C-alpha positions in Angstrom: 22.7 -22.5 28.8 21.1 -24.5 25.9 17.5 -25.7 25.8 16.4 -28.3 23.2 12.8 -27.9 22.2 12.8 -30.9 19.9 11.5 -30.8 16.4 9.1 -27.9 16.0 7.6 -26.0 13.0 8.7 -22.7 14.4 10.1 -19.8 12.3 12.6 -18.1 14.5 13.0 -15.2 14.9 9.3 -14.6 14.1 9.0 -11.9 11.5 6.9 -8.8 12.3 4.4 -8.5 9.5 2.5 -5.3 8.8 -1.0 -6.0 7.4 -2.3 -3.1 5.2 -6.0 -2.6 4.5 -8.3 0.3 3.6 -11.5 1.1 5.5 -14.9 2.0 3.9 -13.8 5.6 3.4 -10.6 4.6 1.7 -8.3 5.5 4.6 -5.3 3.2 4.8 -4.8 1.2 7.9 -1.8 -0.9 9.1 -1.5 -3.3 12.0 1.5 -5.1 13.4 0.9 -8.9 13.2 3.5 -10.6 15.3 2.1 -14.1 14.8 3.0 -14.9 11.2 4.4 -18.2 9.9 5.0 -19.9 6.6 2.2 -22.2 5.5 4.0 -23.7 2.5 6.2 -22.5 -0.4 3.5 -20.1 -1.7 1.5 -19.1 1.4 1.8 -17.5 4.8 -0.5 -17.9 7.8 -1.5 -14.9 9.8 -3.4 -15.2 13.1 -5.7 -12.2 13.7 -8.1 -11.5 16.4 -10.9 -8.9 16.0 -9.5 -5.5 14.9 -10.3 -2.6 12.6 -8.1 -4.6 10.1 -10.3 -7.7 10.2 -13.3 -5.4 9.7 -11.6 -3.9 6.7 -10.8 -7.4 5.4 -14.4 -8.5 5.6 -15.4 -5.3 3.8 -12.9 -5.4 0.9 -11.3 -8.8 0.9 -8.0 -7.0 0.0 -4.8 -6.6 2.0 -1.1 -6.4 1.7 1.6 -8.0 3.9 5.0 -6.3 4.4 7.8 -7.4 6.8 9.0 -4.8 9.2 12.7 -3.9 9.1 15.0 -2.0 11.4 14.4 1.3 9.6 10.7 1.0 10.3 11.0 -0.3 13.9 9.4 2.6 15.6 6.5 2.9 13.1 5.9 -0.9 13.2 5.6 -0.7 17.0 3.3 2.3 16.7 0.8 0.5 14.4 0.9 -2.4 16.7 0.1 -0.4 19.8 -2.3 2.2 18.4 -5.8 1.2 17.3 -7.2 2.5 14.0 -10.5 2.7 15.9 -9.0 5.5 18.1 -6.5 6.9 15.5 -7.8 6.5 12.0 -4.8 8.4 10.5 -2.2 6.3 12.2 -0.5 5.4 8.9 -0.1 9.0 8.0 1.3 9.6 11.5 4.0 7.1 10.8 5.1 9.0 7.7 4.7 6.0 5.5 4.0 6.4 1.8 0.9 4.5 0.7 0.3 3.1 -2.7 -2.5 0.8 -3.7 -1.4 -2.6 -4.8 -2.5 -4.0 -8.2 
């Protein structure tokens, strides 16, 4: 069966973006942001509700964006399900290597 949605500005399949931040103590945090789209040729748009990540963004104004891949499927799900408010070391639990961006 085929369904025509007409012209839409959808990016399908939607990528899963991992938003990386640091909290006030310097602990890395990552969250799964499933609502990510391309804004133009040089920008993306990420829709975030209130999370530890948004608190970190307000604190530091710094973040990274990485796209999840098949190899990181389980870890990407984990950082999307588990809150940094309840598990501050969730990035370490994933086994990810963290390196500060320039």
